[in-house]
C-alpha positions as CSV (number, residue, x, y, z in Angstrom):
1,M,12.3,-16.3,-5.6
2,I,9.3,-16.0,-3.1
3,P,9.4,-13.2,-0.5
4,K,9.3,-14.4,3.1
5,E,8.9,-11.1,4.7
6,M,6.9,-7.9,3.8
7,F,6.8,-4.3,5.3
8,F,4.7,-1.1,4.7
9,V,6.0,2.4,4.5
10,K,4.6,5.6,3.5
11,G,6.0,9.2,3.1
12,V,5.3,12.6,1.8
13,G,7.6,14.9,-0.2
14,V,7.7,18.6,-1.2
15,H,10.0,20.1,-3.8
16,K,10.4,22.4,-6.7
17,D,10.6,19.5,-9.2
18,K,8.4,16.7,-9.6
19,L,11.3,14.2,-9.3
20,G,12.8,15.9,-6.3
21,S,9.4,15.5,-4.4
22,F,9.2,11.9,-5.3
23,E,12.8,11.4,-3.7
24,M,11.7,13.5,-0.7
25,A,8.6,11.0,-0.2
26,L,11.0,8.0,-0.6
27,R,13.3,9.5,2.0
28,K,10.4,10.0,4.4
29,A,9.3,6.5,3.8
30,G,12.9,5.0,4.2
31,I,13.4,3.3,0.8
32,E,15.2,6.1,-0.9
33,K,18.6,4.0,-1.2
34,Y,17.1,1.0,-2.8
35,N,16.5,0.3,-6.5
36,L,12.8,-0.5,-6.5
37,I,10.8,-2.7,-8.7
38,L,7.2,-2.2,-8.9
39,V,5.3,-5.7,-8.9
40,S,1.7,-6.6,-9.2
41,S,-0.3,-7.3,-6.2
42,I,0.0,-10.6,-4.7
43,F,0.5,-11.2,-1.0
44,P,3.0,-14.5,-1.1
45,P,2.0,-17.6,0.7
46,N,3.8,-18.0,4.1
47,C,4.9,-14.4,4.1
48,K,5.5,-12.8,7.5
49,I,4.7,-9.0,7.9
50,V,7.2,-7.4,9.9
51,T,7.8,-3.6,11.0
52,A,9.3,-1.3,8.9
53,S,12.3,-1.0,11.2
54,K,12.9,-4.4,11.3
55,G,12.6,-5.1,7.3
56,L,14.9,-2.0,6.8
57,T,17.7,-3.5,9.2
58,T,18.1,-6.4,6.7
59,L,18.6,-4.3,3.6
60,Q,21.9,-2.8,2.0
61,P,22.0,0.5,0.0
62,G,21.7,-0.3,-3.7
63,Q,19.8,-3.6,-3.2
64,I,16.9,-4.5,-5.5
65,L,13.8,-4.4,-3.6
66,H,10.3,-5.4,-5.1
67,C,7.4,-3.3,-4.0
68,V,3.8,-2.6,-4.6
69,M,3.4,1.3,-4.5
70,A,0.8,3.7,-4.6
71,K,1.8,7.3,-5.6
72,S,0.0,10.4,-6.2
73,E,1.4,14.1,-7.0
74,T,0.3,17.4,-7.5
75,H,1.6,21.0,-8.0
76,E,-1.8,22.5,-7.4
77,P,-2.0,24.4,-4.1
78,N,-3.9,22.9,-1.5
79,R,-4.9,19.8,-3.7
80,L,-5.9,16.9,-1.6
81,I,-3.7,13.8,-2.5
82,S,-3.9,10.5,-1.3
83,A,-1.9,7.1,-2.0
84,A,-2.9,3.8,-0.1
85,I,-2.4,0.1,0.1
86,G,-4.6,-2.3,1.1
87,F,-4.0,-5.9,1.8
88,A,-6.2,-9.2,2.5
89,I,-4.6,-12.2,3.9
90,P,-6.4,-15.7,3.9
91,K,-6.3,-17.6,7.2
92,D,-4.5,-20.5,5.5
93,K,-1.1,-19.1,5.2
94,N,-0.2,-21.5,2.5
95,L,-2.5,-19.5,0.1
96,Y,-1.7,-16.1,-1.6
97,G,-3.4,-13.0,-0.7
98,Y,-3.9,-9.7,-2.5
99,L,-2.5,-6.4,-2.2
100,S,-4.0,-3.1,-3.8
101,E,-2.9,0.0,-4.7
102,H,-5.0,3.2,-4.8
103,H,-4.0,6.8,-5.9
104,S,-6.5,9.6,-5.7
105,H,-7.2,13.1,-5.8
106,G,-9.5,15.2,-3.7
107,E,-10.2,12.2,-1.3
108,K,-9.4,12.1,2.4
109,G,-6.9,9.5,3.8
110,K,-9.4,7.5,5.6
111,V,-11.6,7.0,2.5
112,A,-8.6,6.1,0.1
113,A,-7.4,3.6,3.0
114,D,-10.9,1.9,3.2
115,Y,-11.1,1.8,-0.7
116,A,-7.7,0.1,-1.1
117,E,-8.4,-2.3,1.9
118,D,-11.9,-3.1,0.4
119,L,-10.4,-3.6,-2.9
120,A,-7.9,-6.3,-1.8
121,A,-10.6,-7.9,0.3
122,S,-13.1,-8.1,-2.6
123,M,-10.1,-9.7,-4.9
124,L,-9.4,-12.3,-2.4
125,A,-12.9,-13.0,-1.6
126,S,-14.0,-13.5,-5.3
127,T,-11.0,-15.7,-5.8
128,M,-12.0,-17.7,-2.8
129,G,-15.5,-18.0,-4.0
130,I,-17.2,-15.9,-1.4
131,E,-20.2,-14.5,-2.5
132,F,-20.8,-10.9,-1.5
133,D,-23.1,-7.7,-2.5
134,V,-20.8,-5.0,-4.1
135,D,-23.3,-2.5,-3.1
136,K,-23.0,-3.1,0.5
137,A,-21.0,-0.8,2.5
138,W,-17.3,-1.9,3.3
139,D,-17.8,-2.0,7.0
140,E,-20.8,-4.7,6.3
141,R,-18.8,-6.6,3.8
142,K,-15.6,-6.7,6.0
143,Q,-17.6,-8.6,8.7
144,I,-18.9,-11.2,5.9
145,Y,-15.4,-11.8,5.1
146,K,-14.1,-12.6,8.4
147,T,-17.2,-14.8,9.3
148,K,-16.5,-16.9,6.4
149,K,-13.4,-18.4,8.0
150,H,-11.2,-17.8,5.2
151,I,-10.0,-14.2,5.2
152,F,-7.8,-13.7,8.3
153,Q,-7.0,-9.9,8.0
154,T,-7.3,-7.2,5.9
155,R,-5.5,-3.8,6.7
156,S,-4.3,-0.8,4.8
157,I,-1.8,2.0,5.0
158,C,-2.1,5.4,3.4
159,Q,-0.4,8.6,3.1
160,S,-2.5,11.8,2.1
161,A,-1.5,15.6,2.1
162,E,-2.5,18.9,0.4
163,G,-0.5,20.4,-2.2
164,D,2.1,22.8,-1.3
165,K,0.5,26.4,-0.7
166,L,3.3,27.9,-3.1
167,G,2.7,25.4,-5.7
168,L,5.8,23.3,-5.1
169,W,5.3,19.6,-6.3
170,T,3.8,17.3,-3.5
171,T,4.1,13.7,-3.9
172,V,2.6,11.1,-1.3
173,L,3.2,7.3,-1.7
174,A,2.4,4.2,0.2
175,A,4.4,0.9,-0.5
176,A,4.4,-2.7,0.4
177,V,7.9,-3.9,0.3
178,L,8.7,-7.6,-0.3
179,V,12.0,-9.0,1.2
180,V,13.7,-11.9,-0.5
181,E,16.2,-13.6,1.7
């Protein structure tokens, strides 16, 4: 059972109940009608990235879906929360890549997205034996990874929001959904 396609979604939800806000975030992301199983962070070999709209058309309500999910929640008014998924794919499609999830409070979306992307790329680079200095800025290391001719693509998806001003539960999520044919 190796996924052949993957797509990325994100959403934010607000509700008086914590579970309700999670459901609203799933609805915004378009994955509320599926049974989700959280898996660890391997991008399968020969897996194709498709758009969420294309990926969702192949699914049926109640279907079991595997996903890598980042989620953050708060009921503190104006509290900044973010959830990000990063991924790094090797140039050789026969090799596996990495996905990473990052959940944060008090961190802007761009910072969370860059962190998740950096984490996935660093995991892949270390697996491939690419030497890098962890103290260098992400943008500098990103160029090193790409010039080493092994890492083909890195990217991230992030959802951030401020906690509801009235103290309702606010949930943000980002997910990589793996589709098995």
